Structure formats: C-alpha cells, structure tokens
C-alpha positions as YAML, in Angstrom:
chain: A
units: angstrom
residues:
- id: 1
  name: MET
  ca: [87.24, 109.27, 73.15]
- id: 2
  name: THR
  ca: [87.28, 112.76, 73.50]
- id: 3
  name: ASP
  ca: [88.25, 115.78, 71.14]
- id: 4
  name: GLN
  ca: [90.07, 117.32, 73.68]
- id: 5
  name: PRO
  ca: [93.49, 116.24, 74.35]
- id: 6
  name: LEU
  ca: [94.29, 114.21, 77.62]
- id: 7
  name: THR
  ca: [97.38, 115.00, 79.26]
- id: 8
  name: ALA
  ca: [98.87, 113.73, 82.51]
- id: 9
  name: ALA
  ca: [101.72, 114.14, 84.77]
- id: 10
  name: VAL
  ca: [103.68, 111.92, 87.19]
- id: 11
  name: ILE
  ca: [104.88, 112.97, 90.71]
- id: 12
  name: ILE
  ca: [107.75, 110.70, 91.87]
- id: 13
  name: ILE
  ca: [107.98, 111.32, 95.63]
- id: 14
  name: GLY
  ca: [110.93, 110.04, 97.73]
- id: 15
  name: ASN
  ca: [114.23, 111.44, 99.22]
- id: 16
  name: GLU
  ca: [115.89, 108.02, 98.09]
- id: 17
  name: ILE
  ca: [115.10, 108.92, 94.29]
- id: 18
  name: LEU
  ca: [116.65, 112.31, 94.74]
- id: 19
  name: SER
  ca: [119.58, 110.89, 96.64]
- id: 20
  name: GLY
  ca: [120.66, 108.63, 93.96]
- id: 21
  name: ARG
  ca: [120.32, 105.44, 96.27]
- id: 22
  name: VAL
  ca: [117.48, 104.51, 94.35]
- id: 23
  name: GLN
  ca: [116.61, 104.79, 90.60]
- id: 24
  name: ASP
  ca: [113.07, 105.56, 89.48]
- id: 25
  name: ALA
  ca: [111.78, 102.42, 87.36]
- id: 26
  name: ASN
  ca: [108.04, 103.56, 87.05]
- id: 27
  name: LEU
  ca: [108.25, 106.77, 84.96]
- id: 28
  name: ALA
  ca: [108.63, 104.86, 81.71]
- id: 29
  name: TYR
  ca: [106.16, 102.11, 82.46]
- id: 30
  name: ILE
  ca: [103.21, 105.01, 83.22]
- id: 31
  name: ALA
  ca: [104.66, 107.06, 80.30]
- id: 32
  name: THR
  ca: [104.15, 103.85, 77.63]
- id: 33
  name: GLY
  ca: [100.69, 102.61, 79.15]
- id: 34
  name: LEU
  ca: [99.40, 106.52, 78.86]
- id: 35
  name: GLY
  ca: [100.52, 106.56, 75.09]
- id: 36
  name: GLU
  ca: [98.73, 103.24, 74.23]
- id: 37
  name: ILE
  ca: [95.58, 104.82, 75.44]
- id: 38
  name: GLY
  ca: [95.97, 108.35, 74.00]
- id: 39
  name: VAL
  ca: [96.82, 110.22, 77.29]
- id: 40
  name: LYS
  ca: [100.04, 112.27, 76.97]
- id: 41
  name: LEU
  ca: [102.57, 112.38, 79.76]
- id: 42
  name: VAL
  ca: [103.61, 116.09, 79.47]
- id: 43
  name: GLU
  ca: [105.01, 116.58, 82.72]
- id: 44
  name: ALA
  ca: [106.98, 114.51, 85.38]
- id: 45
  name: ARG
  ca: [108.64, 116.04, 88.93]
- id: 46
  name: ALA
  ca: [110.85, 114.32, 91.33]
- id: 47
  name: ILE
  ca: [110.26, 115.63, 95.14]
- id: 48
  name: ARG
  ca: [111.29, 115.02, 98.44]
- id: 49
  name: ASP
  ca: [109.11, 113.41, 101.19]
- id: 50
  name: ASP
  ca: [108.44, 117.15, 102.00]
- id: 51
  name: GLU
  ca: [104.95, 118.12, 103.00]
- id: 52
  name: ALA
  ca: [104.89, 121.72, 101.27]
- id: 53
  name: ALA
  ca: [106.38, 120.57, 98.45]
- id: 54
  name: ILE
  ca: [103.78, 117.57, 97.74]
- id: 55
  name: ILE
  ca: [101.13, 119.61, 98.64]
- id: 56
  name: ALA
  ca: [102.09, 122.74, 96.14]
- id: 57
  name: THR
  ca: [102.71, 120.37, 93.34]
- id: 58
  name: VAL
  ca: [99.77, 118.27, 93.86]
- id: 59
  name: ASN
  ca: [97.49, 121.48, 93.55]
- id: 60
  name: GLU
  ca: [99.51, 122.81, 90.69]
- id: 61
  name: LEU
  ca: [99.41, 119.78, 88.45]
- id: 62
  name: ARG
  ca: [95.96, 118.41, 89.20]
- id: 63
  name: ALA
  ca: [94.42, 121.81, 88.14]
- id: 64
  name: ARG
  ca: [96.46, 121.41, 84.78]
- id: 65
  name: HIS
  ca: [96.36, 117.97, 83.57]
- id: 66
  name: THR
  ca: [93.68, 115.55, 83.06]
- id: 67
  name: TYR
  ca: [95.42, 112.82, 85.43]
- id: 68
  name: VAL
  ca: [98.06, 113.19, 87.91]
- id: 69
  name: PHE
  ca: [99.84, 110.06, 88.94]
- id: 70
  name: THR
  ca: [102.11, 109.93, 92.25]
- id: 71
  name: THR
  ca: [104.42, 107.27, 93.17]
- id: 72
  name: GLY
  ca: [105.91, 106.58, 96.63]
- id: 73
  name: GLY
  ca: [105.41, 107.29, 100.25]
- id: 74
  name: ILE
  ca: [102.34, 105.14, 100.90]
- id: 75
  name: GLY
  ca: [104.14, 102.35, 102.87]
- id: 76
  name: PRO
  ca: [104.16, 101.91, 106.85]
- id: 77
  name: THR
  ca: [107.04, 103.80, 108.00]
- id: 78
  name: HIS
  ca: [107.27, 107.16, 109.70]
- id: 79
  name: ASP
  ca: [108.62, 108.73, 106.25]
- id: 80
  name: ASP
  ca: [105.76, 107.35, 104.13]
- id: 81
  name: ILE
  ca: [103.45, 110.65, 104.45]
- id: 82
  name: THR
  ca: [102.02, 110.78, 100.82]
- id: 83
  name: SER
  ca: [98.72, 109.44, 101.82]
- id: 84
  name: GLU
  ca: [98.31, 112.03, 104.73]
- id: 85
  name: VAL
  ca: [99.49, 114.98, 102.64]
- id: 86
  name: VAL
  ca: [97.61, 114.31, 99.44]
- id: 87
  name: GLY
  ca: [94.61, 114.39, 101.83]
- id: 88
  name: LYS
  ca: [95.71, 117.90, 102.71]
- id: 89
  name: ALA
  ca: [96.21, 118.93, 99.22]
- id: 90
  name: PHE
  ca: [92.44, 118.30, 99.02]
- id: 91
  name: GLY
  ca: [91.29, 119.72, 102.36]
- id: 92
  name: ARG
  ca: [90.69, 116.15, 103.45]
- id: 93
  name: LYS
  ca: [91.38, 114.43, 106.54]
- id: 94
  name: LEU
  ca: [92.77, 110.99, 106.88]
- id: 95
  name: ILE
  ca: [90.47, 107.80, 107.80]
- id: 96
  name: LEU
  ca: [90.69, 104.35, 108.22]
- id: 97
  name: HIS
  ca: [89.25, 103.10, 105.36]
- id: 98
  name: PRO
  ca: [87.11, 99.75, 106.31]
- id: 99
  name: GLU
  ca: [87.58, 97.79, 102.95]
- id: 100
  name: ALA
  ca: [91.15, 98.43, 103.41]
- id: 101
  name: VAL
  ca: [91.29, 97.22, 106.79]
- id: 102
  name: ARG
  ca: [89.43, 93.97, 105.67]
- id: 103
  name: VAL
  ca: [91.79, 93.56, 102.59]
- id: 104
  name: LEU
  ca: [94.95, 93.72, 105.09]
- id: 105
  name: THR
  ca: [93.55, 91.54, 107.74]
- id: 106
  name: ALA
  ca: [92.45, 88.84, 105.36]
- id: 107
  name: HIS
  ca: [96.15, 89.09, 103.90]
- id: 108
  name: TYR
  ca: [98.20, 88.85, 107.26]
- id: 109
  name: PRO
  ca: [98.74, 85.89, 109.49]
- id: 110
  name: PRO
  ca: [96.18, 86.50, 112.94]
- id: 111
  name: GLY
  ca: [97.86, 88.84, 114.92]
- id: 112
  name: ALA
  ca: [100.23, 90.22, 112.56]
- id: 113
  name: LEU
  ca: [98.27, 93.47, 111.39]
- id: 114
  name: ASN
  ca: [100.51, 95.71, 113.60]
- id: 115
  name: GLU
  ca: [100.22, 99.74, 114.09]
- id: 116
  name: ALA
  ca: [102.54, 100.24, 111.42]
- id: 117
  name: ARG
  ca: [100.75, 98.04, 108.89]
- id: 118
  name: LEU
  ca: [97.58, 99.61, 109.85]
- id: 119
  name: ARG
  ca: [98.77, 102.67, 108.52]
- id: 120
  name: MET
  ca: [98.41, 101.60, 105.07]
- id: 121
  name: ALA
  ca: [94.65, 101.31, 105.39]
- id: 122
  name: HIS
  ca: [94.32, 104.97, 106.06]
- id: 123
  name: VAL
  ca: [93.49, 106.96, 102.91]
- id: 124
  name: PRO
  ca: [91.94, 110.67, 102.81]
- id: 125
  name: GLU
  ca: [88.18, 111.04, 103.15]
- id: 126
  name: GLY
  ca: [86.22, 110.31, 100.03]
- id: 127
  name: ALA
  ca: [88.93, 108.76, 98.18]
- id: 128
  name: THR
  ca: [88.33, 105.38, 96.01]
- id: 129
  name: LEU
  ca: [90.73, 102.42, 96.71]
- id: 130
  name: VAL
  ca: [93.19, 101.36, 93.95]
- id: 131
  name: ASP
  ca: [93.76, 97.80, 94.16]
- id: 132
  name: ASN
  ca: [96.99, 96.15, 95.09]
- id: 133
  name: PRO
  ca: [96.90, 92.57, 93.87]
- id: 134
  name: VAL
  ca: [100.97, 92.06, 94.79]
- id: 135
  name: SER
  ca: [101.12, 92.98, 98.55]
- id: 136
  name: ARG
  ca: [97.59, 94.23, 99.19]
- id: 137
  name: ALA
  ca: [98.03, 97.53, 100.76]
- id: 138
  name: PRO
  ca: [95.83, 99.79, 98.63]
- id: 139
  name: GLY
  ca: [96.27, 102.87, 96.42]
- id: 140
  name: PHE
  ca: [93.67, 105.42, 96.09]
- id: 141
  name: GLN
  ca: [91.83, 107.74, 93.90]
- id: 142
  name: LEU
  ca: [90.92, 111.69, 94.80]
- id: 143
  name: GLU
  ca: [89.15, 113.07, 91.92]
- id: 144
  name: ASN
  ca: [91.92, 113.14, 89.16]
- id: 145
  name: VAL
  ca: [95.10, 112.07, 91.41]
- id: 146
  name: PHE
  ca: [95.71, 108.45, 91.74]
- id: 147
  name: VAL
  ca: [98.24, 107.70, 94.20]
- id: 148
  name: LEU
  ca: [100.14, 104.91, 93.64]
- id: 149
  name: ALA
  ca: [102.92, 102.58, 95.34]
- id: 150
  name: GLY
  ca: [106.61, 103.25, 94.68]
- id: 151
  name: VAL
  ca: [107.72, 99.71, 94.37]
- id: 152
  name: PRO
  ca: [108.00, 98.94, 90.55]
- id: 153
  name: LEU
  ca: [106.14, 95.65, 90.90]
- id: 154
  name: VAL
  ca: [103.56, 96.92, 92.98]
- id: 155
  name: MET
  ca: [102.91, 100.24, 91.00]
- id: 156
  name: ARG
  ca: [102.78, 98.41, 87.87]
- id: 157
  name: ALA
  ca: [99.87, 95.75, 88.78]
- id: 158
  name: MET
  ca: [98.18, 99.12, 90.49]
- id: 159
  name: PHE
  ca: [98.58, 101.09, 86.88]
- id: 160
  name: ASP
  ca: [97.56, 97.91, 85.08]
- id: 161
  name: GLY
  ca: [94.40, 97.84, 87.42]
- id: 162
  name: ILE
  ca: [93.26, 101.61, 86.42]
- id: 163
  name: LYS
  ca: [94.29, 101.97, 83.10]
- id: 164
  name: GLY
  ca: [91.15, 100.52, 81.15]
- id: 165
  name: LYS
  ca: [89.35, 102.70, 83.45]
- id: 166
  name: LEU
  ca: [90.95, 106.00, 82.33]
- id: 167
  name: ARG
  ca: [89.25, 107.91, 79.47]
- id: 168
  name: HIS
  ca: [90.83, 107.24, 76.34]
- id: 169
  name: GLY
  ca: [92.05, 109.13, 73.22]
- id: 170
  name: PRO
  ca: [93.55, 108.23, 70.04]
- id: 171
  name: PRO
  ca: [96.75, 106.11, 70.55]
- id: 172
  name: VAL
  ca: [99.83, 107.51, 70.17]
- id: 173
  name: LEU
  ca: [102.01, 106.29, 67.49]
- id: 174
  name: SER
  ca: [105.84, 106.24, 66.76]
- id: 175
  name: ARG
  ca: [108.07, 105.28, 63.92]
- id: 176
  name: ALA
  ca: [111.77, 105.74, 64.15]
- id: 177
  name: VAL
  ca: [114.23, 106.20, 61.21]
- id: 178
  name: ILE
  ca: [118.08, 105.72, 61.84]
- id: 179
  name: CYS
  ca: [121.01, 106.81, 60.06]
- id: 180
  name: SER
  ca: [124.88, 107.42, 60.39]
- id: 181
  name: LEU
  ca: [124.60, 111.00, 60.01]
- id: 182
  name: GLY
  ca: [125.62, 113.43, 62.77]
- id: 183
  name: GLU
  ca: [122.71, 115.94, 64.37]
- id: 184
  name: GLY
  ca: [125.11, 118.92, 62.82]
- id: 185
  name: THR
  ca: [124.29, 117.77, 59.48]
- id: 186
  name: LEU
  ca: [120.67, 116.97, 59.95]
- id: 187
  name: ALA
  ca: [119.78, 119.72, 61.94]
- id: 188
  name: LYS
  ca: [118.57, 122.61, 59.40]
- id: 189
  name: ASP
  ca: [116.62, 120.42, 56.88]
- id: 190
  name: LEU
  ca: [114.77, 118.47, 60.37]
- id: 191
  name: GLY
  ca: [113.73, 121.87, 61.52]
- id: 192
  name: GLU
  ca: [112.04, 122.74, 57.97]
- id: 193
  name: ILE
  ca: [110.30, 119.06, 58.26]
- id: 194
  name: GLN
  ca: [109.20, 119.93, 61.43]
- id: 195
  name: ALA
  ca: [107.72, 123.12, 60.52]
- id: 196
  name: ARG
  ca: [106.17, 121.18, 57.69]
- id: 197
  name: PHE
  ca: [104.45, 118.96, 60.20]
- id: 198
  name: PRO
  ca: [103.59, 120.87, 63.44]
- id: 199
  name: ASP
  ca: [101.03, 118.10, 64.52]
- id: 200
  name: ILE
  ca: [103.92, 115.24, 64.44]
- id: 201
  name: GLU
  ca: [106.25, 115.54, 67.39]
- id: 202
  name: ILE
  ca: [109.86, 114.64, 66.04]
- id: 203
  name: GLY
  ca: [112.95, 113.89, 68.05]
- id: 204
  name: SER
  ca: [116.53, 113.65, 67.43]
- id: 205
  name: TYR
  ca: [118.53, 110.91, 69.32]
- id: 206
  name: PRO
  ca: [122.24, 110.42, 68.95]
- id: 207
  name: TYR
  ca: [123.44, 107.04, 69.92]
- id: 208
  name: PHE
  ca: [126.48, 105.26, 69.83]
- id: 209
  name: ARG
  ca: [126.73, 101.72, 69.37]
- id: 210
  name: ALA
  ca: [129.70, 99.12, 68.49]
- id: 211
  name: GLY
  ca: [129.07, 99.77, 64.64]
- id: 212
  name: GLY
  ca: [129.75, 103.55, 65.16]
- id: 213
  name: PHE
  ca: [127.65, 106.49, 66.19]
- id: 214
  name: GLY
  ca: [124.41, 107.73, 64.34]
- id: 215
  name: VAL
  ca: [121.07, 109.29, 65.10]
- id: 216
  name: SER
  ca: [117.63, 108.23, 65.66]
- id: 217
  name: LEU
  ca: [114.41, 110.36, 64.35]
- id: 218
  name: VAL
  ca: [111.29, 109.31, 66.31]
- id: 219
  name: SER
  ca: [108.17, 110.44, 65.22]
- id: 220
  name: ARG
  ca: [105.00, 110.56, 67.27]
- id: 221
  name: GLY
  ca: [101.41, 111.30, 66.40]
- id: 222
  name: THR
  ca: [98.07, 110.14, 66.40]
- id: 223
  name: ASP
  ca: [97.33, 110.06, 62.56]
- id: 224
  name: PRO
  ca: [98.98, 107.12, 60.70]
- id: 225
  name: ALA
  ca: [99.12, 108.84, 57.55]
- id: 226
  name: ARG
  ca: [100.71, 112.06, 58.69]
- id: 227
  name: LEU
  ca: [103.13, 109.83, 60.46]
- id: 228
  name: ALA
  ca: [103.83, 107.96, 57.18]
- id: 229
  name: ALA
  ca: [104.38, 111.27, 55.38]
- id: 230
  name: VAL
  ca: [106.65, 112.54, 58.01]
- id: 231
  name: THR
  ca: [108.67, 109.35, 57.87]
- id: 232
  name: GLU
  ca: [109.04, 109.20, 53.82]
- id: 233
  name: ALA
  ca: [109.92, 113.36, 54.02]
- id: 234
  name: LEU
  ca: [112.90, 112.15, 56.72]
- id: 235
  name: LYS
  ca: [114.18, 109.07, 54.52]
- id: 236
  name: ALA
  ca: [114.37, 111.66, 51.48]
- id: 237
  name: MET
  ca: [116.01, 114.14, 53.60]
- id: 238
  name: ILE
  ca: [118.98, 111.75, 54.82]
- id: 239
  name: ARG
  ca: [119.43, 110.17, 51.52]
- id: 240
  name: GLY
  ca: [119.77, 113.83, 49.93]
- id: 241
  name: LEU
  ca: [122.43, 114.61, 52.75]
- id: 242
  name: GLY
  ca: [124.17, 111.38, 51.43]
- id: 243
  name: GLY
  ca: [122.64, 109.12, 54.31]
- id: 244
  name: ASP
  ca: [121.47, 105.56, 54.01]
- id: 245
  name: PRO
  ca: [118.08, 105.85, 56.15]
- id: 246
  name: ARG
  ca: [116.77, 102.63, 58.05]
- id: 247
  name: GLU
  ca: [113.40, 102.23, 59.99]
- id: 248
  name: GLU
  ca: [113.71, 100.42, 63.20]
- id: 249
  name: GLN
  ca: [111.16, 99.99, 65.89]
- id: 250
  name: ALA
  ca: [110.40, 102.96, 68.02]
- id: 251
  name: ALA
  ca: [110.89, 102.87, 71.91]
...
C-alpha cells in the first residue's frame, strides 16, 4: 500500500479507432481493473498511428502518472508501429528478443514464423515482456509504460497478467442513488453536498428508460464511512425535493 495517490493514463493507438471503423472496447476494462486495486485512471487519449504523436503523448503522460497503458499497434503489419515508436520515446533501439522468438517459434507450425510474424518479437532494448496467453505475441513494459495489444480478448489477458504486479492503493468504492427528478432540480443542492464532501467524487448521469427518465447519482471514494455519509445525504436531498431515492448497483 502507499500514501501517495496512484494514477494512470491510457493511450488508445489506432487510425481505425479515430475513423469510427472500430469501437474501443478496452478502456472500461482497464479503468475497472485499476479501480479494484486503488489506481485511479485520470486520463485517456485516442491517437493515430503517427510517430510524433505517439512519442509526444507517451513522454508527456509517463512523466505525470504512476502508470501508462497503451493499446494497439503491436501486430505484424506495416501500420503496427507502436513498439518501435515507444522505444524511440525512451531513446531505446528495437531488438529481437530471444524469449519472444522462442515463444513464437513454439506457437507456430514449423516454417510458419515468417518475417511479418517475427516483427512481433521485436521490443525496445531493456524491455520486460508482458505475457500473451491467447495468441502468444507478447507486449512489453518499459519503466512505468505497459504496451498492450489492441484486440480486446488479448488485451484483457495481458492486463490481467500484470494487474497483480502493480502497486496497490485502497480500492475505489462506489454507490449509486437513482431518482426520477431532473438534473436542473437537483443541481443546486447537489453542488452543496459535493462541497461538503470534497474527498468523494459525485457524478450525475441522466438516463432514459422504458419507465421514463431519471438521474443516477454515483459517488466514488476509498473511505466506506464517508461514502455511506454521502449516500445518506443524497437520499435526504432527493426526499426534500419531493423525489423517491433508490439505491442501485454502481457501474
């Protein structure tokens, strides 16, 4: 455990994400997993497969956060440039990693480890491999930066493998109170509650369901007692405004 806040950023790399052809399915998984171990995801960026953009973003975020996770761009094709460019961000040359070669050689049938697939065995000098139990081509870690696959099934397996090795803080807990009042009705009193509990993050999320509209008020923090106090304050606020508060499982 640590008294220092643990923060993280995610860099989603891929032209296909920004074009709308592919929807990102990794961010929520990483955010949820980090929250479980007390690491707060505070920033996420989606950028193109562009060398200058990747270098600038990696260097900016790794200096600011405990951890940085990149997803995408470590496959066998010409547009998979993440491994090489992250190496450049650290001033490291790309090398053919013997263990990565061994893993891929064992995975593919004899003669199938061609030049394109061998690209996936190249990592920056000094990097530590991140195991890929699904398709075997590894990711890697350089200092506080973890380079992971973009394919969701593979990314999740990689992330699950490193999650337990990260520094842990108090887990981030959450509680949700819902009601059928509008945000405009709640806004003034909600702001006052947030001011009373600056250590708790309170989010207001309108919803539209078959039964009508409403608002979900989600509180997040690491102290169960403070979280309970905020929840009761929210319920009292809603009742005072003529609503009927109900708790539901927070996402």
